C-alpha positions as CSV (number, residue, x, y, z in Angstrom):
1,E,0.0,0.0,0.0
2,L,2.8,2.4,0.9
3,A,4.7,1.6,-2.4
4,R,1.5,2.2,-4.6
5,S,0.6,5.4,-2.8
6,M,4.2,6.6,-3.2
7,A,4.2,5.8,-6.9
8,D,0.9,7.6,-7.4
9,Y,2.0,10.6,-5.5
10,V,5.3,10.9,-7.3
11,N,3.8,10.4,-10.7
12,E,1.1,13.0,-10.0
13,T,3.8,15.5,-9.0
14,L,5.9,14.8,-12.1
15,R,2.9,15.3,-14.3
16,I,2.3,18.8,-13.0
17,H,6.0,19.6,-12.4
18,P,7.9,17.4,-14.9
19,N,11.3,19.1,-14.2
20,S,11.1,18.8,-10.5
21,D,12.9,16.5,-8.1
22,P,10.1,14.2,-6.7
23,R,12.0,14.0,-3.3
24,D,11.2,17.7,-2.8
25,S,7.5,17.0,-2.9
26,L,7.9,14.7,0.1
27,H,8.5,17.8,2.2
28,S,5.2,19.4,1.3
29,Q,3.0,18.7,4.3
30,D,0.0,20.4,2.7
31,R,0.0,17.8,-0.1
32,L,1.0,14.8,2.0
33,V,-2.1,15.3,4.3
34,S,-4.3,14.4,1.3
35,V,-2.6,11.0,1.0
36,P,-3.2,9.2,4.4
37,A,-1.0,6.3,3.4
38,L,2.0,8.6,3.2
39,A,1.1,11.2,5.8
40,A,1.2,8.5,8.5
41,H,4.9,8.0,8.1
42,S,8.0,10.1,9.0
43,L,10.1,11.9,6.4
44,P,13.1,9.4,6.8
45,T,10.7,6.5,6.2
46,L,9.3,8.2,3.1
47,H,12.8,8.9,1.8
48,S,13.7,5.2,2.3
49,A,10.5,4.1,0.6
50,F,11.3,6.3,-2.3
51,D,14.8,4.9,-2.6
52,V,13.5,1.3,-2.6
53,L,10.8,2.2,-5.2
54,H,13.5,3.9,-7.4
55,T,15.7,0.8,-7.2
56,F,12.8,-1.4,-8.0
57,N,12.1,0.7,-11.1
58,R,15.6,0.5,-12.4
59,V,15.6,-3.3,-12.1
60,L,12.1,-3.7,-13.6
61,V,12.9,-1.5,-16.6
62,A,16.0,-3.6,-17.3
63,V,13.9,-6.9,-17.6
64,L,10.7,-5.5,-19.0
65,P,11.6,-6.0,-22.7
66,L,11.9,-9.7,-22.0
67,V,8.5,-9.8,-20.3
68,L,6.2,-7.7,-22.5
69,H,6.4,-9.6,-25.7
70,D,4.6,-12.7,-24.3
71,A,1.2,-11.8,-22.9
72,S,0.6,-15.5,-21.9
73,S,3.6,-15.9,-19.6
74,P,3.3,-16.0,-15.8
75,L,5.9,-13.1,-15.7
76,F,3.7,-10.9,-17.8
77,R,0.7,-11.5,-15.5
78,K,3.0,-10.7,-12.5
79,F,4.0,-7.4,-14.3
80,L,0.3,-6.4,-14.7
81,D,0.0,-6.5,-10.9
82,T,3.0,-4.2,-10.5
83,K,2.8,-1.8,-13.4
84,S,1.2,0.9,-11.2
85,L,4.6,1.0,-9.3
86,L,6.4,2.2,-12.5
87,L,7.6,5.8,-12.1
88,H,6.9,8.3,-14.9
89,P,10.6,8.9,-16.0
90,F,11.3,5.2,-16.3
91,K,8.0,4.5,-18.1
92,K,8.6,7.4,-20.4
93,L,12.0,6.0,-21.4
94,L,10.7,2.5,-22.0
95,L,7.7,3.9,-23.9
96,A,10.0,5.9,-26.2
97,Q,11.9,2.7,-27.0
98,L,8.8,0.7,-27.8
99,L,7.4,3.5,-30.0
100,R,10.7,4.0,-31.9
101,Q,10.2,3.7,-35.6
102,P,12.6,2.0,-38.0
103,A,14.9,4.5,-39.7
104,S,13.5,3.5,-43.1
105,S,9.8,4.2,-42.2
106,Q,8.1,7.1,-44.0
107,N,5.1,8.9,-42.6
108,R,2.6,10.5,-45.0
109,V,1.9,14.2,-44.3
110,V,-1.7,14.7,-45.6
111,S,-3.6,17.9,-46.0
112,V,-7.1,18.3,-44.5
113,H,-9.7,21.0,-45.1
114,V,-11.7,22.2,-42.2
115,N,-14.6,24.6,-42.2
116,R,-14.9,25.9,-38.7
117,L,-18.0,28.1,-39.5
118,E,-19.9,25.0,-40.5
119,A,-18.7,23.2,-37.4
120,A,-19.8,26.1,-35.2
121,L,-23.3,25.9,-36.8
122,Q,-23.4,22.2,-36.0
123,R,-22.5,22.9,-32.3
124,S,-25.4,25.4,-32.0
125,M,-27.9,23.3,-33.8
126,P,-26.7,19.6,-33.9
127,T,-28.1,17.8,-36.9
128,D,-25.2,16.0,-38.6
129,N,-22.0,15.2,-36.7
130,T,-20.0,14.9,-39.9
131,R,-20.1,18.7,-40.1
132,T,-18.1,19.1,-36.8
133,V,-14.3,19.6,-37.0
134,F,-13.9,16.0,-35.8
135,G,-16.5,14.8,-38.3
136,Q,-14.7,16.5,-41.1
137,L,-11.4,14.9,-40.1
138,W,-13.1,11.5,-39.9
139,A,-14.7,11.9,-43.3
140,Q,-11.3,12.7,-45.0
141,L,-9.0,10.4,-43.1
142,H,-10.8,7.3,-41.7
143,S,-10.6,5.3,-44.9
144,Q,-6.9,6.0,-45.3
145,P,-4.1,3.9,-43.8
146,L,-3.9,5.7,-40.5
147,E,-0.8,3.7,-39.4
148,N,1.1,5.7,-42.1
149,I,-0.3,9.0,-41.0
150,F,-0.7,9.0,-37.2
151,T,2.5,7.2,-36.2
152,S,4.9,10.1,-36.4
153,N,7.0,10.6,-33.3
154,D,8.1,14.1,-34.4
155,H,6.9,16.6,-31.7
156,E,8.2,19.5,-33.7
157,N,6.3,19.0,-37.0
158,R,2.7,18.5,-37.8
159,V,1.2,15.1,-38.4
160,F,-1.2,16.6,-40.9
161,Q,-1.5,20.1,-42.5
162,V,-4.7,22.1,-42.0
163,K,-6.4,24.5,-44.4
164,L,-9.1,26.5,-42.6
165,E,-11.7,27.2,-45.3
166,G,-12.8,30.8,-45.4
167,E,-10.1,31.9,-43.0
168,G,-6.9,33.7,-43.9
169,A,-4.6,31.4,-42.1
170,V,-1.4,29.6,-43.3
171,D,-0.7,26.5,-41.3
172,A,2.7,27.0,-39.7
173,G,1.5,25.3,-36.5
174,G,-1.3,27.4,-35.1
175,P,-4.2,26.1,-37.1
176,Y,-3.0,22.5,-36.6
177,R,-2.9,23.0,-32.8
178,E,-6.3,24.8,-32.9
179,I,-7.8,21.7,-34.5
180,F,-7.0,19.6,-31.4
181,S,-8.6,22.2,-29.2
182,C,-11.7,22.2,-31.4
183,V,-12.0,18.4,-31.3
184,A,-11.7,18.4,-27.5
185,L,-14.6,20.8,-27.1
186,E,-16.7,18.9,-29.6
187,L,-16.2,15.6,-27.8
188,M,-17.7,17.2,-24.7
189,S,-20.7,18.6,-26.5
190,P,-24.0,17.3,-28.0
191,A,-22.6,18.2,-31.5
192,L,-20.9,14.8,-31.8
193,S,-23.0,12.7,-29.4
194,L,-20.1,10.3,-28.8
195,F,-19.9,11.1,-25.1
196,V,-22.4,12.3,-22.6
197,P,-22.0,13.9,-19.1
198,T,-21.6,11.4,-16.2
199,E,-24.3,11.4,-13.6
200,N,-22.0,13.3,-11.3
201,N,-21.5,15.9,-14.0
202,E,-25.3,16.2,-14.4
203,H,-25.8,16.7,-10.6
204,S,-22.5,18.7,-9.9
205,I,-21.3,16.3,-7.3
206,G,-18.3,14.1,-6.7
207,E,-15.9,13.8,-9.7
208,R,-17.5,16.7,-11.7
209,D,-17.2,18.0,-15.3
210,R,-16.4,14.5,-16.6
211,Y,-17.9,12.7,-19.6
212,M,-18.5,9.0,-20.4
213,L,-19.2,7.0,-23.5
214,H,-22.6,7.5,-24.9
215,P,-24.4,4.2,-24.3
216,K,-26.7,4.7,-27.3
217,A,-24.0,5.7,-29.8
218,T,-24.0,2.4,-31.6
219,S,-24.7,3.2,-35.3
220,P,-22.1,2.0,-37.9
221,R,-21.0,5.6,-38.4
222,Q,-20.6,6.2,-34.7
223,L,-18.7,3.0,-34.1
224,S,-16.4,4.0,-37.0
225,M,-15.9,7.4,-35.4
226,F,-15.0,5.8,-32.1
227,A,-12.4,3.7,-33.9
228,F,-11.0,6.8,-35.6
229,L,-11.0,8.5,-32.2
230,G,-8.9,5.7,-30.8
231,S,-6.3,6.3,-33.6
232,F,-6.5,10.0,-32.9
233,F,-5.7,9.3,-29.2
234,G,-2.6,7.4,-30.5
235,C,-1.6,10.4,-32.6
236,C,-1.8,12.6,-29.5
237,I,0.5,10.2,-27.6
238,R,3.1,9.9,-30.4
239,A,3.1,13.6,-31.5
240,G,2.9,15.0,-27.9
241,E,-0.2,17.1,-28.8
242,P,-2.5,17.2,-25.8
243,L,-6.3,16.7,-26.3
244,A,-7.9,18.7,-23.5
245,V,-10.9,16.4,-22.9
246,N,-12.3,15.5,-19.5
247,L,-13.3,11.9,-19.6
248,S,-14.1,9.8,-16.5
249,S,-11.4,7.9,-14.7
250,V,-13.5,4.7,-15.3
251,F,-13.2,5.3,-19.0
252,W,-9.4,5.5,-18.9
253,K,-9.2,2.4,-16.6
254,R,-11.3,0.4,-19.0
255,L,-9.3,1.6,-22.0
256,A,-6.1,0.5,-20.4
257,G,-7.5,-2.9,-19.5
258,E,-7.4,-2.2,-15.8
259,P,-9.9,-3.8,-13.6
260,V,-12.6,-1.6,-12.2
261,S,-14.1,-2.1,-8.8
262,E,-17.4,-1.3,-7.2
263,E,-15.6,1.6,-5.5
264,D,-15.2,3.2,-9.0
265,V,-19.0,3.7,-9.2
266,K,-18.8,6.8,-7.0
267,S,-16.5,8.5,-9.6
268,I,-19.4,8.5,-12.2
269,D,-22.6,8.4,-10.0
270,F,-21.9,9.3,-6.4
271,L,-25.6,9.5,-5.4
272,K,-26.3,5.9,-6.6
273,W,-23.1,4.7,-4.9
274,K,-24.1,6.3,-1.7
275,T,-27.6,4.9,-1.9
276,L,-26.3,1.4,-2.5
277,C,-23.9,1.7,0.4
278,T,-26.8,2.9,2.6
279,M,-28.9,-0.2,1.8
280,D,-26.7,-2.4,4.0
281,E,-27.2,-0.2,7.0
282,M,-31.0,0.0,6.9
283,S,-33.4,-2.1,8.9
284,A,-35.8,-4.3,6.9
285,E,-38.7,-2.1,7.8
286,L,-37.1,1.1,6.7
287,F,-35.8,-0.6,3.5
288,E,-39.2,-1.7,2.5
289,T,-40.5,1.9,3.0
290,C,-37.7,3.5,1.0
291,F,-37.6,1.1,-1.9
292,Q,-41.1,0.0,-2.5
293,D,-42.1,-0.2,-6.2
294,T,-38.4,-0.6,-7.2
295,F,-37.4,-3.3,-9.7
296,F,-34.3,-4.8,-11.2
297,V,-34.0,-2.1,-13.9
298,Y,-32.0,1.0,-14.6
299,E,-33.8,4.1,-16.0
300,D,-31.6,6.6,-17.8
301,A,-32.0,10.3,-18.2
302,D,-34.1,9.9,-21.3
303,G,-36.6,7.7,-19.4
304,D,-35.4,4.5,-21.2
305,V,-35.4,1.4,-19.0
306,V,-32.8,-1.3,-19.1
307,E,-33.2,-4.6,-17.3
308,L,-30.4,-5.5,-15.0
309,V,-31.3,-9.2,-15.3
310,E,-33.7,-11.1,-17.5
311,G,-37.2,-10.4,-16.3
312,G,-35.9,-7.5,-14.2
313,Q,-39.1,-5.4,-14.8
314,E,-41.1,-8.0,-13.0
315,L,-38.5,-8.7,-10.2
316,A,-39.1,-6.4,-7.2
317,L,-36.3,-5.2,-5.0
318,T,-36.6,-6.6,-1.5
319,Y,-34.5,-6.6,1.6
320,E,-33.5,-10.2,1.0
321,N,-32.2,-9.6,-2.6
322,R,-30.7,-6.1,-2.1
323,T,-27.1,-7.4,-2.3
324,Q,-27.8,-9.0,-5.7
325,Y,-29.4,-5.8,-6.9
326,A,-26.5,-3.6,-5.7
327,S,-24.0,-5.9,-7.4
328,L,-25.9,-6.0,-10.7
329,L,-26.4,-2.2,-10.8
330,K,-22.8,-1.4,-10.0
331,A,-21.6,-3.8,-12.8
332,F,-24.0,-2.2,-15.2
333,L,-22.8,1.3,-14.4
334,L,-19.2,0.3,-14.8
335,N,-19.5,-1.7,-18.0
336,R,-21.8,0.2,-20.2
337,A,-20.9,0.9,-23.9
338,Q,-18.8,-2.2,-24.5
339,A,-19.0,-1.9,-28.3
340,Q,-17.9,1.7,-28.2
341,L,-15.0,1.0,-26.0
342,A,-13.9,-1.9,-28.1
343,A,-13.9,0.3,-31.2
344,I,-11.7,2.9,-29.5
345,Q,-9.3,0.1,-28.4
346,R,-9.1,-1.2,-32.0
347,G,-8.3,2.2,-33.3
348,L,-5.7,2.9,-30.6
349,S,-3.9,-0.4,-31.2
350,I,-3.3,0.6,-34.9
351,I,-1.2,3.5,-33.7
352,I,0.3,2.3,-30.4
353,P,1.7,-1.3,-30.2
354,K,0.0,-3.6,-27.8
355,M,3.3,-4.1,-26.0
356,A,3.5,-0.4,-25.3
357,L,-0.2,-0.2,-24.2
358,N,0.5,-3.0,-21.7
359,L,2.8,-0.6,-19.8
360,L,0.1,2.0,-19.2
361,T,-2.4,2.4,-16.4
362,G,-5.6,4.4,-16.9
363,S,-3.9,7.5,-15.3
364,D,-1.0,7.1,-17.7
365,L,-3.2,7.0,-20.8
366,E,-5.2,10.0,-19.6
367,Y,-2.0,12.0,-19.1
368,L,-0.4,11.0,-22.4
369,V,-3.5,11.7,-24.4
370,C,-4.7,14.8,-22.5
371,G,-1.8,16.4,-20.7
372,T,-2.7,17.9,-17.3
373,P,-5.4,20.5,-16.6
374,V,-3.2,21.9,-13.9
375,I,-0.9,24.6,-15.3
376,S,1.9,25.4,-13.0
377,V,3.2,29.0,-13.1
378,S,6.7,27.7,-12.5
379,E,6.5,25.3,-15.4
380,L,5.0,28.0,-17.6
381,R,7.9,30.3,-16.7
382,T,10.5,27.7,-17.8
383,S,8.7,27.5,-21.2
384,V,8.9,31.2,-21.9
385,T,11.6,33.0,-23.9
386,Y,11.8,36.8,-24.6
387,E,12.4,38.5,-27.9
388,Y,15.2,41.1,-27.7
389,P,15.2,43.7,-26.2
390,T,12.4,42.4,-24.0
391,T,13.7,40.6,-20.8
392,E,12.2,39.3,-17.6
393,E,13.2,42.6,-16.0
394,T,11.0,44.6,-18.4
395,P,8.3,46.3,-16.2
396,V,5.3,45.0,-18.2
397,V,6.7,41.5,-18.0
398,G,6.6,41.8,-14.3
399,Y,2.9,42.9,-14.6
400,F,2.3,39.9,-16.8
401,W,3.6,37.3,-14.3
402,S,1.7,38.9,-11.4
403,V,-1.5,38.6,-13.5
404,V,-0.8,35.0,-14.6
405,T,0.0,34.0,-11.0
406,A,-3.4,35.2,-9.9
407,M,-5.2,33.4,-12.7
408,S,-7.1,30.2,-12.2
409,D,-6.1,27.0,-14.2
410,T,-9.1,27.7,-16.5
411,E,-7.9,31.2,-17.3
412,R,-4.3,30.0,-17.8
413,S,-5.7,27.4,-20.2
414,F,-7.5,30.1,-22.2
415,L,-4.2,32.1,-22.2
416,L,-2.3,29.1,-23.6
417,R,-4.9,28.6,-26.3
418,F,-4.8,32.3,-27.2
419,V,-1.0,32.2,-27.7
420,T,-0.3,28.7,-28.9
421,G,-3.6,27.1,-30.1
422,R,-3.4,24.4,-27.5
423,S,-4.9,24.6,-24.0
424,R,-2.6,22.4,-22.0
425,M,1.0,22.0,-21.3
426,P,3.6,21.3,-22.7
427,A,3.9,24.6,-24.7
428,R,6.6,27.0,-25.6
429,I,5.9,30.7,-25.6
430,S,7.9,33.8,-26.6
431,I,7.0,37.3,-25.4
432,E,7.8,40.6,-27.1
433,V,6.9,44.1,-25.9
434,T,5.9,46.4,-28.7
435,Q,6.3,50.1,-28.0
436,H,3.4,52.5,-28.6
437,S,2.6,56.1,-27.6
438,D,-0.8,55.1,-26.2
439,P,-0.4,51.5,-25.1
440,D,-3.4,51.3,-22.8
441,Q,-5.7,51.5,-25.8
442,Y,-4.6,48.3,-27.4
443,L,-5.2,44.6,-26.7
444,P,-2.4,42.0,-26.6
445,Q,-1.8,40.1,-29.8
446,S,-0.8,36.6,-30.5
447,H,0.8,34.6,-33.3
448,T,-0.2,31.0,-32.8
449,C,2.0,29.6,-35.5
450,S,5.1,30.9,-33.7
451,S,3.5,30.8,-30.2
452,Q,4.3,34.5,-29.6
453,L,2.6,36.9,-27.4
454,D,2.9,40.6,-28.2
455,L,2.3,42.9,-25.2
456,Y,2.3,46.7,-25.0
457,P,4.0,48.7,-22.2
458,Y,0.7,49.0,-20.2
459,S,0.7,51.5,-17.3
460,S,-0.3,49.0,-14.6
461,A,-0.9,45.4,-13.9
462,E,-4.6,46.0,-13.6
463,V,-4.7,47.5,-17.1
464,L,-2.8,44.5,-18.5
465,R,-5.1,42.1,-16.6
466,T,-8.2,43.7,-18.1
467,K,-6.8,43.7,-21.7
468,L,-5.4,40.2,-21.4
469,L,-8.6,38.6,-20.1
470,Y,-10.6,40.2,-22.8
471,A,-8.3,39.0,-25.4
472,I,-8.0,35.4,-24.3
473,Y,-11.8,35.1,-23.9
474,H,-13.0,37.0,-27.0
475,C,-10.2,37.0,-29.6
476,S,-9.9,33.5,-31.1
477,A,-9.9,34.2,-34.8
478,I,-7.0,32.9,-36.8
479,D,-7.4,35.2,-39.8
480,T,-4.5,37.7,-40.0
481,D,-2.2,35.9,-42.5
482,N,-4.2,37.6,-45.3
483,Q,-4.3,41.3,-45.8
484,A,-7.1,43.0,-43.8
485,V,-10.1,44.0,-45.8
486,S,-9.4,47.6,-45.0
487,D,-6.1,47.4,-46.8
488,F,-7.8,46.8,-50.1
489,P,-9.0,49.7,-52.3
490,Q,-12.6,50.5,-51.7
491,S,-15.0,50.8,-54.6
492,E,-16.8,54.1,-55.0
């Protein structure tokens, strides 16, 4: 228990602060308090446990290539029980080796045309999910050999080139990254109807703002889209392009082939989990009062009824069969949308070898596909460079960092997207201060292709804050590579 808690704690720290020394995080009492299995031990004990875990990782990584190729071996099954103990740096090194391409392999760089106006209309009035950005990508790419398109490991160059129809943008990186942001938003909207809010999301309780597979998305087109999404996930992993989508922890566990437990029910439907737990504490008399006219069925948000067992609509819930009912309902909640999940797994395995997937836990998969929603100011600082003569000592740069420090993670995410086209780390940003006689009248500007932020020498941090927040929330057009309309001669 101590080793697993230590590995989870260290890996979570490294996801947020990838350049930090994990030993330093053991000194943070505020964070340790949230992990009872660690907080109960002294600092010397924690350091010793970390040393043992680190040594175990070095030995495990040395022998893993001999284990992973044979999924039927006893050693492989033993590894599956211990893979949660792998620390992120060791796993990253091993994963890079498993994803390495032969020197002779050639990836195709294809061009895709995307109409964001059409996609925006679909989001406001969902009628045809092929009009979304994701749907347009699917229509153009799903029938092509994705193993020759999505398997590039080059984090610097684009996997595909984007032409934004009706927009004056040349894809030097910004439109490409913007596509990933658009897809993430669509996956969490009715426009695609591939995912729906979890029950916790609907009720704003427990693990909130998360989405799960749509149980009713079973048409041939939807299953094809799920398979394409799996390959798109693989593209995100190989290209290092985060997809900022908030899917439930149960989804990621199932995708990684991890077992889910009854305890996982509370991450998707806390109220039902709490109700099922309460059943065991009730007297028979109170139980019959609370659960009269309840049957072995599940009724979804649309009012559709699913039987938990054959004949469930006729089988009444009683005090005597409550344990069976609770077990069946938990299993149903955790294992919905099997066909949709299988389609995603098929698509993912086209891009990421099964041997590499065997390394990953659900948390690993979520991090590799999505990045982290926590944007650390210290990590953001290390990713920023300054265009001469701007330096960190330039007064408005000081204002900028004071404003960013006070921002929420959501606001920092909007800032990242405004400057780079992506909404999660990792990202590289350059800052340049442009002189002007009346700077307080102008908004900051961004160049997403080069990930550059242009600031003016604002008179105060408050002025910069007002201008910057307006820009990141309201100025998302990528349309300045063409001449502005006002530059053209006007007809009489």
